[in-house]
Phi, psi and omega in degrees: 000139188271162178282176179302310186295325179288317174300322175299309188296325179289311180302310180299314179305323185272353179084023182260025179244121174252131175281122180265344175273114183292153178270139180283128174255125175249124185273122186239313188256133184297139183097348180298144173212168172234128177235115182179193191268122173298123175260315182191179176208163186212142171283133184237134173274125178282186171303164174313122173093345186269344179080202184260131168229176179260142175244128179260146175242125175239140169271120183247183183289333184266003183109193180285137177225156175225149184200168178235149174244345176109154176312320186284322175292321181302313181288334181278317186267311192309324177292346182264341180299134175246120185302134178089345179279167185257142183226145176242109182267110187240125180279125188245027166094198180241153179242131185276129184239019173082162189067022181078011182258146178224147176238147171287139183249139173227161173241120179245117177259135182256123172274095183303113181308317184296338184272352183298128182307132178074001179259131181260351179218171183296131174243124171274176181293142189278073171211000000 
């Protein structure tokens, strides 16, 4: 029986090691996007006076990523997200909401499985 180090090397060589810690995506440039399957979300406590916001985890072609969109988008989008479905999140810059405050704006698109070309039934993300 091999020790853990040997086992790890064997699994790594065979492509059997997955990274479970997501990389953080910070939206800075308009048009920046994340495309992948929605995995989970968690409530994050912001700085004093900022309240709570959601941090999302997505499985993408580049692995797991996590990001935040802000309270306004959370209220609009979070109730509609389905675990395992695929979404395209596009940063659309910031919007001035008055009083010297700005909010990040996003377009969130849902890849509707039943509309996929050549598909007759719902298809979930391949993971």
